C-alpha positions in Angstrom: -9.0 -49.1 -20.2 -11.1 -47.6 -23.0 -13.0 -45.4 -20.5 -9.8 -44.2 -19.1 -8.4 -43.3 -22.5 -11.6 -41.4 -23.4 -11.5 -39.5 -20.1 -7.9 -38.4 -20.8 -8.8 -37.4 -24.3 -11.7 -35.3 -23.1 -9.5 -33.7 -20.4 -6.9 -32.9 -23.0 -9.4 -31.2 -25.3 -10.9 -29.3 -22.4 -7.4 -28.1 -21.4 -6.6 -27.0 -25.0 -9.9 -25.0 -25.1 -9.1 -23.4 -21.7 -5.5 -22.5 -22.9 -7.1 -20.8 -25.9 -9.3 -18.8 -23.6 -6.3 -17.8 -21.4 -4.5 -16.5 -24.5 -7.5 -14.3 -25.2 -7.2 -12.5 -21.8 -3.4 -12.7 -21.2 -0.1 -13.0 -22.9 1.1 -16.6 -22.2 4.6 -17.7 -22.8 5.8 -21.1 -24.1 5.5 -24.3 -22.2 2.7 -23.3 -19.7 2.1 -26.3 -17.3 3.8 -28.6 -19.8 6.3 -30.3 -17.4 6.6 -34.0 -18.1 4.9 -34.8 -14.7 1.9 -32.7 -15.4 -1.5 -34.2 -16.2 -3.1 -33.6 -19.6 -5.6 -31.3 -17.8 -2.8 -29.1 -16.3 -3.7 -26.0 -18.2 -6.9 -25.8 -16.1 -4.8 -25.1 -13.1 -4.4 -21.4 -14.2 -7.5 -19.2 -13.9 -7.5 -15.6 -14.9 -10.2 -13.0 -14.4 -9.2 -9.9 -16.4 -12.0 -7.3 -16.7 -9.8 -4.7 -18.3 -10.1 -6.1 -21.8 -6.4 -5.8 -22.3 -4.2 -9.0 -22.8 -1.1 -7.0 -21.8 -2.4 -6.5 -18.3 -1.5 -10.2 -17.5 1.9 -11.5 -18.8 3.1 -15.0 -18.0 6.7 -16.0 -19.0 8.1 -19.2 -20.5 8.2 -22.6 -19.0 6.0 -21.8 -16.0 4.1 -24.4 -14.1 1.4 -22.5 -12.3 -1.6 -23.5 -10.2 -3.1 -20.1 -9.4 -6.2 -17.9 -9.6 -5.4 -14.4 -10.8 -8.0 -11.7 -10.3 -7.5 -8.2 -11.6 -9.3 -5.0 -10.7 -9.9 -2.4 -13.4 -6.4 -1.0 -13.1 -4.5 -4.2 -12.2 -1.4 -5.5 -13.9 0.3 -8.8 -13.2 3.6 -10.1 -14.7 5.2 -13.5 -14.0 8.7 -14.2 -15.1 10.2 -17.4 -16.7 10.6 -20.8 -15.0 8.2 -19.9 -12.2 6.5 -22.7 -10.2 3.3 -22.1 -8.1 2.1 -25.1 -6.3 -1.6 -25.9 -5.8 -4.1 -23.3 -4.6 -2.1 -20.1 -5.0 -3.9 -16.8 -5.5 -3.1 -13.3 -6.8 -5.5 -10.4 -6.2 -4.3 -7.3 -8.0 -5.9 -3.9 -8.0 -2.5 -2.2 -8.6 0.5 -4.2 -9.8 2.1 -7.6 -8.9 5.5 -8.5 -10.3 6.9 -12.0 -9.9 10.5 -12.5 -11.1 12.3 -15.4 -12.8 13.0 -18.8 -11.1 10.6 -18.2 -8.2 9.1 -21.1 -6.3 5.7 -20.9 -4.4 4.5 -23.5 -2.0 0.8 -24.5 -1.9 -1.8 -21.8 -1.1 0.5 -18.8 -1.3 -1.5 -15.5 -1.5 -0.3 -12.2 -3.1 -2.9 -9.5 -2.2 -2.0 -5.9 -3.3 -5.3 -4.2 -2.3 -6.6 -3.4 1.2 -10.1 -4.0 -0.1 -12.0 -2.3 2.7 -11.6 1.1 4.4 -10.6 1.4 8.0 -13.5 3.7 8.6 -16.6 1.8 9.9 -19.0 4.2 8.2 -17.3 3.8 4.8 -17.2 0.0 5.3 -21.0 0.1 5.9 -21.5 2.1 2.7 -19.3 -0.5 0.8 -21.2 -3.4 2.4 -24.5 -1.9 1.3 -23.2 -1.5 -2.3 -22.0 -5.1 -2.7 -25.5 -6.5 -3.4 -25.8 -3.9 -6.2 -22.4 -4.8 -7.6 -20.9 -1.4 -7.0 -18.3 -2.1 -4.3 -15.0 -0.3 -4.9 -11.9 -1.7 -3.4 -9.8 1.3 -4.6 -11.3 3.5 -1.9 -9.3 1.4 0.6 -5.9 1.9 -1.2 -3.1 -0.6 -1.6 0.2 -0.6 -3.4 2.2 -2.9 -5.8 3.9 -6.1 -4.7 7.3 -7.1 -6.2 8.8 -10.6 -5.8 12.3 -10.5 -7.2 14.2 -13.3 -8.9 15.0 -16.6 -7.1 12.5 -16.1 -4.3 11.0 -19.1 -2.5 7.7 -18.6 -0.6 6.7 -21.5 1.6 3.4 -23.0 2.2 0.5 -20.6 2.9 2.7 -17.4 2.9 0.6 -14.3 2.5 2.2 -11.2 1.0 0.3 -7.9 1.5 0.3 -4.6 -0.4 3.4 -2.5 -0.8 5.9 -5.3 -0.1 9.1 -6.1 -2.0 10.8 -9.4 -1.4 14.4 -9.2 -2.5 16.3 -11.5 -4.8 17.1 -14.9 -3.4 15.1 -14.6 -0.2 13.1 -17.3 1.5 9.9 -16.8 3.5 8.9 -19.6 5.9 5.6 -21.4 5.8 2.6 -19.6 7.2 4.2 -16.2 7.3 2.3 -13.0 6.8 4.6 -10.5 5.0 3.6 -6.9 5.7 7.0 -5.1 5.2 9.6 -5.5 2.6 12.4 -8.1 2.9 15.9 -7.3 1.7 17.7 -9.6 -0.8 19.4 -12.7 0.6 17.2 -13.1 3.7 15.3 -15.8 5.5 12.2 -14.4 7.1 9.3 -16.0 8.9 6.5 -15.2 11.3 3.4 -13.1 11.6 4.3 -10.5 10.9 7.3 -11.8 9.1 10.7 -10.7 10.3 14.2 -11.3 9.0 15.8 -14.1 10.9 19.2 -14.4 9.1 21.0 -13.9 5.9 21.3 -16.6 3.3 23.2 -17.2 0.0 21.4 -15.1 -2.6 23.7 -15.3 -5.6 23.3 -18.1 -8.2 26.4 -19.6 -9.7 26.3 -20.2 -13.4 
């Protein structure tokens, strides 16, 4: 019993230190990972790599419960709205911009990836591969474009959203889908590549 109490105490202190570090690299809203069902160590579920040196490049809204790794490039910018839930193992890779609206729900292992990382040209990929050991690989040579997830969107288990995609308000994307093109509001989409299957209710009452 005493060992368990000490372990929880240490985890809570570790989580508080981690939250302080998050606030040094991002703007974090109230109530991060503070749901009543969360463990004392829940703050550890959000990891942010922000090499830009600017806190305003990553903004997380109020009352979010997020298990996610966020990695920015030198020009990246990520914003997450209020009351967003990201289940375990989600990941955001941002060289350009990723916007997540309010009241969005992500299943486990959802990936938002706004960069193409590597060029289509084999010779340019070889140059990039040779530069990786020297730490000079540049994903911007491959392009990419912002991702926008509008309000009230639900992304199912292991959905992958690629660069240049907007998912409209109230839409749902089925588990395992790979989204390569924008999805209009109020749609249910699924598949690889994801396609719109039918319309769904997209307006919240109240």
